[in-house]
DOKOLBA-348668 format. One record per residue (C-alpha): residue in three letters; x, y, z. Coordinates in steps of 0.1 Angstrom, whole numbers, plus 5000, padded with zeros to 4 digits. Layout:
% residues N
alaXYZ ...
END
This chain:
% residues 303
met389820246731 ser392020326701 met393420006685 tyr397020126689 phe396720106727 thr397419816750 glu395619836783 gly397019726816 arg395319446834 lys396819316866 phe399519576868 tyr398519936861 gln394919826854 gly393220066829 tyr396620226820 gln396820266782 leu400220226766 pro400420356731 ile401620046713 tyr399719746699 his400519436681 thr398319256655 asn398418986630 glu395119076613 asn394219306585 cys397719466583 phe397019646550 ser393319726558 asp393720106568 gly395620236540 ala393120476525 asn392720696556 lys394920906577 arg395920746609 asp396520866645 his399620636648 tyr402620506632 lys402620146618 met405419906610 ile404419606589 phe406719316589 val406319096557 ile407218746568 ser406618556536 gly405018596502 thr405018886477 gly402719166467 ile402219486447 leu401519786469 thr400620136458 leu402320356484 asn401620726482 asn400620686445 arg403720486436 lys403820116429 gln406219916451 ile406919536449 ile406919386483 val409119076487 ala409518896520 pro411218966543 ser410819336544 ala409619606568 leu407219876557 cys407320196579 leu404220396577 asn403620746592 glu400220906599 thr399921056564 asp401020766542 thr398420606519 phe398720266506 phe396719996489 leu397619636484 glu396619566447 ser397619196447 glu399418946467 val400618586467 ser400918396500 leu401518716518 gln401918676556 cys402418986578 thr402419106614 ala402219466625 ile403219696654 leu401220006658 phe402320296681 his402120656688 pro405420856687 gln404820976722 ile405920636734 ile409420756723 asn409121116737 gln406121236756 his406221576736 phe406021406703 asp402721476686 phe402421496649 pro402621886647 val405821876667 leu407321616644 lys406821846615 ala408522136633 ser412022256622 tyr415022166643 asn415322506658 gln411922466674 leu412922136691 ser415022066723 val418321886721 asn416521566737 glu413821586710 ile416221616682 gln418121316696 asp414921116700 leu413921186665 tyr416620936654 trp414320636664 leu411720766640 asn413820806609 pro412220516591 phe408820676593 leu409921036587 arg412721016561 lys410820956529 thr412521006496 asn411920896460 glu414320616465 ser413020506499 met409320536508 gly409720346541 leu410020006526 leu413119826538 his414219496523 leu415819266549 gly418519006549 pro417818676567 ser419718776598 asn417919106601 ala414618956594 his415218686621 arg416118956647 ile413119176639 ser410918856641 asn412218796675 ile411819156687 ile408219146675 asp407718826695 asn409118996725 ile406819296722 lys403819076718 asp404818866749 ala405419176769 leu402119326760 asp400119016763 ile401618866794 gln402319186814 lys404218966840 asp405119246864 asn405219626870 asp407919666844 trp405819556814 pro405419916799 cys409119976802 arg410019636788 ser407619676758 arg409120026751 thr412719896752 tyr411819616727 leu410219886704 ile413420096707 glu415519796699 met413419746667 leu413420116658 phe417220116663 leu417819826639 leu415419976613 ser417320316615 arg420720146610 leu419319966580 leu418020296567 ile421320486572 ile423920216573 asp426620466560 glu426820606595 thr428820436624 leu427820466661 glu429720786664 ser428520926630 val431920836613 glu430920826576 leu431720516556 asp433220716529 lys435220426516 asp433720126499 pro432919906529 gly432519596509 glu432119286533 ile432619516563 lys429119656557 glu427719306562 ile429819246593 ile428519586608 leu425019476601 tyr425619146617 leu427019316648 tyr423819536650 thr421619236647 asn423419006670 tyr425019236698 met423119056725 asn424918726718 lys428518616723 ile430518726692 thr434218636685 ile436618736659 gln436818366650 glu433118356644 leu433218656621 thr436118516601 asn434418196597 lys431018336589 phe432218596563 leu435118406549 ile437618666556 asn441018626573 arg441718776607 thr444319026594 thr442119156566 leu439119186590 thr441119376616 glu442719616591 arg439619676570 phe437319716600 arg439419976616 glu440020156582 ile436320176576 thr435020246613 gly438020386631 tyr437720116657 pro438819766663 val436019506659 met435619426696 glu435819786707 tyr433119876681 leu430919606696 ile431419716731 arg430620076722 leu427519966705 arg426419756736 leu427220056759 tyr425220296736 leu422120066738 ala422520026776 ser422720406780 lys419420446760 met417720186782 leu419020356814 lys417920686803 glu414520606789 thr413320306812 leu413320186848 leu414219836839 pro416619666864 val420219716855 ser420819356857 glu418119296830 ile419619576808 ile423219416811 glu421819086798 arg419819246770 val422819416755 gly425119116756 phe427319166788 ser427818866810 asp430019036837 ile428319316857 thr431719436871 his433119456836 phe430019636823 gly430119886852 arg433819956845 met433420006808 phe430320206812 lys432020456836 lys435020476813 asn432720576784 phe430220786801 gly431920916832 tyr429320786855 ser428320456869 pro425120306854 ser423020406885 glu424520756885 tyr423820796848 arg420320686853 ser419720926883 ile421121216862 his419521146827 cys416520916832 thr413421086819 met411120866840 leu412520966874 
END
């Protein structure tokens, strides 16, 4: 069995889901090509890494997103503590194998192009960014929580939904990493073409904490900004009021979970931060034109 698979036990016995969690030997396979992607979350410590023949300084907390061709060697480290998620891109889209991911856009379907977004941290490699993302405390805390959820879902396998649940946690993690990689985009690809200043940090906070109750008062206190300035600057940068932006973010994530999993709608609602199922249903239909169940019946790739 390949080490990036988790095998079903009580539910779907013998089924192999192409995702795996490990705390051991995170940097041990850097010299060889792999048959999977790997996200190493650096929890604490520092190190010097040669990544694709370039030296990189690793400082915790950070996330290292490695594709199948990346080579790396950990030259030295001080108190480095890491955990890793290994997965095959087919868990995002069943048609994704490595030759497909190297194809030009005109060879891909619309759905495949859309699903490529989740893999941006592993595919978009530049001289400035080789897949190493330095994280602030709140983003590091959120990624740590998501990894714990992935580990629990894979280890406990509490019901028939464990493959879907594991997959949605992976998508949450990839979503956050993608936003950190391309933070100058908003939810609807409105470019932050003006200096976002503290608004950038507030946007990152919303993407990290969307599942929790968030108020304007909380944001003004946390970021030391008055309500009027927050309201005006946020709309100027994003085109939306703060709370509308947050609702759109939550609805967007819910739509992805409805489209790509069979998780109960009630669980999805809770996961994205809604507390009122009636309000969620009304807002979802207003934004997508369908009720959540109708949207799933039309768009879900697993039905």
